C-alpha positions as CSV (number, residue, x, y, z in Angstrom):
1,M,-25.7,-14.8,-29.4
2,Q,-26.9,-12.4,-26.7
3,I,-24.1,-10.4,-24.9
4,S,-24.6,-8.6,-21.7
5,W,-22.0,-6.5,-19.7
6,A,-21.3,-4.4,-16.6
7,A,-18.4,-2.4,-15.4
8,R,-17.3,-0.7,-12.2
9,T,-14.2,1.4,-11.4
10,D,-13.2,2.6,-8.0
11,R,-10.4,4.8,-6.6
12,G,-9.7,2.3,-3.8
13,L,-8.9,3.3,-0.2
14,R,-5.3,4.6,-0.5
15,R,-5.0,6.5,-3.8
16,S,-5.9,10.2,-4.1
17,H,-7.4,9.7,-7.6
18,N,-8.3,7.1,-10.1
19,E,-5.8,6.4,-13.0
20,D,-7.8,3.4,-14.3
21,K,-10.0,3.9,-17.4
22,Y,-12.4,1.5,-19.1
23,C,-14.2,1.6,-22.4
24,A,-17.4,-0.4,-23.0
25,R,-18.8,-0.1,-26.5
26,P,-21.1,-3.1,-27.0
27,D,-22.2,-1.6,-30.3
28,L,-18.6,-2.2,-31.5
29,G,-18.1,-5.3,-29.5
30,L,-15.2,-3.5,-27.7
31,F,-14.3,-3.7,-24.1
32,V,-11.1,-2.2,-22.6
33,V,-9.5,-1.8,-19.2
34,A,-6.4,0.5,-19.0
35,D,-4.4,1.0,-15.8
36,G,-2.4,4.2,-16.0
37,M,1.0,4.8,-14.4
38,G,3.0,7.9,-13.9
39,G,3.0,11.1,-11.7
40,H,1.5,14.5,-12.4
41,A,-1.8,12.9,-13.5
42,G,0.2,11.2,-16.3
43,G,-1.2,7.7,-15.6
44,E,-4.8,9.0,-15.9
45,I,-3.9,10.7,-19.2
46,A,-2.2,7.7,-20.6
47,A,-5.0,5.4,-19.8
48,A,-7.6,7.8,-21.2
49,L,-5.6,8.2,-24.4
50,A,-5.3,4.4,-24.8
51,A,-9.0,3.7,-24.3
52,D,-9.9,6.5,-26.8
53,Q,-7.3,5.5,-29.4
54,I,-8.4,1.9,-29.3
55,R,-12.0,2.9,-29.8
56,Q,-11.1,5.1,-32.7
57,A,-9.0,2.3,-34.3
58,I,-11.9,-0.2,-34.0
59,E,-14.2,2.3,-35.7
60,T,-11.9,3.1,-38.6
61,T,-10.8,-0.5,-39.3
62,A,-14.4,-1.8,-39.4
63,G,-14.9,-3.8,-42.6
64,L,-11.2,-4.3,-43.4
65,S,-10.1,-7.7,-44.7
66,R,-6.7,-9.4,-44.7
67,D,-6.1,-8.2,-48.3
68,D,-6.8,-4.5,-47.6
69,S,-4.3,-1.8,-46.8
70,W,-3.8,-1.6,-43.0
71,P,-2.5,1.3,-40.9
72,I,0.3,-1.0,-39.6
73,P,1.6,-4.2,-41.2
74,F,-0.9,-7.1,-41.0
75,D,0.2,-9.8,-38.6
76,A,-0.6,-13.1,-40.4
77,G,-0.4,-14.9,-37.1
78,S,-3.7,-13.2,-35.9
79,G,-7.1,-12.8,-37.4
80,V,-8.7,-9.6,-38.6
81,D,-10.1,-8.6,-35.2
82,G,-6.8,-9.4,-33.5
83,N,-5.1,-7.1,-36.0
84,R,-7.7,-4.4,-35.4
85,L,-6.9,-4.5,-31.7
86,R,-3.2,-4.4,-32.5
87,V,-3.7,-1.3,-34.6
88,G,-5.5,0.3,-31.6
89,L,-2.8,-0.4,-29.1
90,T,-0.1,0.7,-31.6
91,K,-1.9,4.0,-32.3
92,A,-2.3,4.5,-28.5
93,N,1.4,4.0,-28.0
94,I,2.2,6.6,-30.7
95,R,-0.2,9.1,-29.2
96,I,1.3,8.6,-25.8
97,A,4.8,9.2,-27.2
98,Q,3.5,12.4,-28.8
99,E,2.1,13.7,-25.5
100,I,5.3,12.9,-23.7
101,K,7.3,14.8,-26.3
102,E,5.1,17.8,-26.1
103,F,4.7,17.9,-22.3
104,E,7.9,17.3,-20.3
105,K,6.0,16.8,-17.0
106,L,4.4,13.7,-18.6
107,R,7.7,11.9,-19.1
108,G,7.4,8.4,-17.5
109,M,3.7,8.0,-18.0
110,G,2.3,4.8,-19.4
111,T,-0.6,2.4,-19.1
112,T,-1.3,-1.3,-19.2
113,V,-4.2,-2.5,-21.4
114,V,-6.4,-5.5,-21.7
115,A,-9.0,-5.4,-24.5
116,I,-11.4,-7.7,-26.2
117,L,-13.3,-7.4,-29.5
118,V,-16.4,-9.6,-29.8
119,T,-17.8,-10.5,-33.2
120,G,-20.6,-13.0,-33.0
121,C,-19.2,-15.9,-30.9
122,K,-15.6,-15.0,-31.7
123,V,-13.5,-13.0,-29.3
124,A,-10.1,-11.4,-30.1
125,L,-8.0,-10.5,-27.0
126,A,-5.0,-8.2,-26.8
127,H,-3.0,-7.2,-23.7
128,I,0.1,-5.6,-22.5
129,G,1.2,-5.2,-18.9
130,D,-0.5,-6.8,-15.9
131,S,-4.2,-6.0,-16.4
132,R,-5.9,-9.4,-16.8
133,A,-8.6,-11.3,-18.6
134,Y,-10.3,-14.4,-17.1
135,L,-12.8,-16.8,-18.7
136,H,-15.3,-18.5,-16.4
137,R,-16.8,-21.6,-18.2
138,G,-18.7,-24.3,-16.5
139,A,-17.2,-24.7,-13.1
140,S,-13.7,-23.3,-13.8
141,L,-12.0,-20.0,-14.0
142,R,-9.1,-19.7,-16.5
143,R,-6.7,-16.8,-16.8
144,L,-6.3,-15.9,-20.4
145,T,-3.4,-13.5,-20.0
146,K,0.0,-13.7,-18.4
147,D,1.3,-10.7,-16.6
148,H,4.1,-8.8,-18.2
149,S,5.7,-8.1,-14.8
150,W,9.0,-8.7,-13.1
151,V,7.5,-11.0,-10.4
152,E,5.7,-13.2,-13.0
153,E,8.8,-13.5,-15.1
154,Q,10.7,-14.7,-11.9
155,M,7.8,-17.1,-11.2
156,R,8.0,-18.6,-14.7
157,A,11.8,-18.9,-14.3
158,G,11.2,-20.8,-11.0
159,T,13.1,-18.3,-8.9
160,L,10.1,-16.9,-7.1
161,T,7.0,-18.7,-5.6
162,E,3.5,-17.4,-6.0
163,A,3.2,-16.6,-2.3
164,A,6.5,-14.7,-2.3
165,A,5.5,-12.8,-5.5
166,R,2.2,-11.6,-3.9
167,N,4.2,-9.7,-1.2
168,H,7.3,-8.8,-3.1
169,P,8.4,-5.1,-3.0
170,W,8.8,-5.2,-6.8
171,R,5.4,-6.8,-7.5
172,N,4.1,-3.6,-9.2
173,I,6.9,-3.4,-11.7
174,V,5.7,-4.1,-15.2
175,T,8.0,-5.1,-18.0
176,R,5.8,-4.1,-20.9
177,S,3.3,-1.2,-21.2
178,L,2.1,1.5,-23.6
179,S,4.6,4.2,-22.7
180,G,5.7,5.6,-26.1
181,C,8.4,3.0,-26.4
182,D,9.9,2.1,-29.8
183,E,9.6,-1.7,-29.4
184,L,6.0,-2.6,-28.7
185,L,5.3,-6.3,-27.7
186,I,1.6,-6.9,-27.7
187,E,0.1,-10.3,-27.1
188,V,-3.0,-11.3,-29.1
189,A,-5.1,-14.4,-28.7
190,E,-8.5,-15.6,-30.1
191,L,-11.2,-17.7,-28.6
192,E,-14.9,-18.5,-29.0
193,F,-17.7,-17.7,-26.6
194,E,-20.0,-20.5,-25.5
195,A,-23.4,-20.1,-24.0
196,G,-23.1,-19.4,-20.2
197,D,-19.5,-18.0,-20.5
198,R,-18.5,-15.0,-18.4
199,L,-15.4,-13.0,-19.2
200,L,-13.7,-10.7,-16.7
201,L,-11.3,-7.9,-17.6
202,C,-9.7,-6.2,-14.6
203,S,-6.8,-4.0,-13.4
204,D,-4.3,-5.3,-10.9
205,G,-6.0,-3.4,-8.1
206,L,-8.2,-6.5,-8.0
207,T,-5.8,-9.3,-8.6
208,A,-3.1,-7.9,-6.2
209,V,-5.3,-8.5,-3.2
210,L,-7.7,-11.3,-4.3
211,E,-6.6,-14.7,-5.2
212,D,-8.0,-16.4,-8.3
213,S,-10.0,-18.9,-6.1
214,E,-11.9,-16.0,-4.5
215,I,-12.4,-14.3,-7.8
216,Q,-13.8,-17.5,-9.2
217,R,-16.4,-17.8,-6.3
218,V,-17.7,-14.3,-7.0
219,V,-17.8,-14.6,-10.8
220,A,-19.5,-18.0,-10.6
221,A,-22.2,-16.8,-8.3
222,P,-25.7,-16.5,-9.8
223,A,-25.7,-12.7,-9.3
224,D,-26.3,-10.3,-12.2
225,L,-23.1,-8.8,-13.7
226,E,-23.6,-5.5,-11.9
227,G,-23.7,-7.4,-8.7
228,V,-20.5,-9.4,-9.6
229,C,-18.6,-6.2,-10.4
230,D,-19.8,-4.5,-7.1
231,E,-18.8,-7.6,-5.1
232,L,-15.4,-7.8,-6.6
233,V,-14.7,-4.1,-6.0
234,G,-16.1,-4.4,-2.4
235,R,-13.9,-7.4,-1.6
236,A,-10.8,-5.6,-3.0
237,N,-11.5,-2.7,-0.8
238,A,-12.2,-4.9,2.2
239,A,-8.7,-6.4,1.6
240,G,-7.2,-3.0,2.0
241,G,-8.0,-1.3,-1.4
242,P,-4.3,-0.3,-2.0
243,D,-4.9,0.6,-5.6
244,N,-7.5,1.7,-8.1
245,I,-9.9,-1.2,-9.0
246,T,-11.6,-1.7,-12.3
247,T,-13.8,-4.7,-13.4
248,V,-15.6,-5.3,-16.7
249,M,-17.8,-8.3,-17.0
250,V,-19.0,-9.6,-20.4
251,A,-21.3,-12.6,-20.5
252,V,-23.1,-14.8,-23.0
253,A,-26.7,-15.8,-22.2
254,A,-27.1,-19.4,-21.3
255,N,-29.3,-21.5,-23.6
């Protein structure tokens, strides 16, 4: 199965620097988007640590099976690749905690993460926070992740509409992140690629200003993946560009 990819990251129009990081390692089948949070450059540091620690974990866990000794307890509810991603995010959280302990000015830093690991036609997906993954298949776009955010929790509870959530003053508050916390709640899922699929990983700098219907129109266009990433970033900036914007596209060649 032939995989292609492209990525773009942009500061946006209102931020002084870019706290988003991405990792694209097609040789490992690994693609990551991390959206950092925290002052004194803390968000940028947290996102970079997360991307690097996940990469290292995928390298060191290559070849492990369910019956091998794992760096963290094996979760029987996920496959091997899902557990490899879980190791990566857990190691990243530990590393962030160490940095916060050593450098007081970094207290409060953290990062959201969405990551996939592609092995053949199988895809493991892990996420925490409000960075998202979307799958475009056929004529439809499906969000694969649910935001770990205050507004989405209120929407699921039926106390906030989608329209109200988009403009709510607390829309940027995440309820889960890699921040050195003791209790780490990572969501892991698995799916299979089909010929013609396109998968988008992105930070909330994209989804805070573009609705899913507009994202679908861009992702579904017959442009190459670089063009899709450029168009998504351009539209987010045209809509005000209030935050850093990162897009990673991964596609399976059509038959």
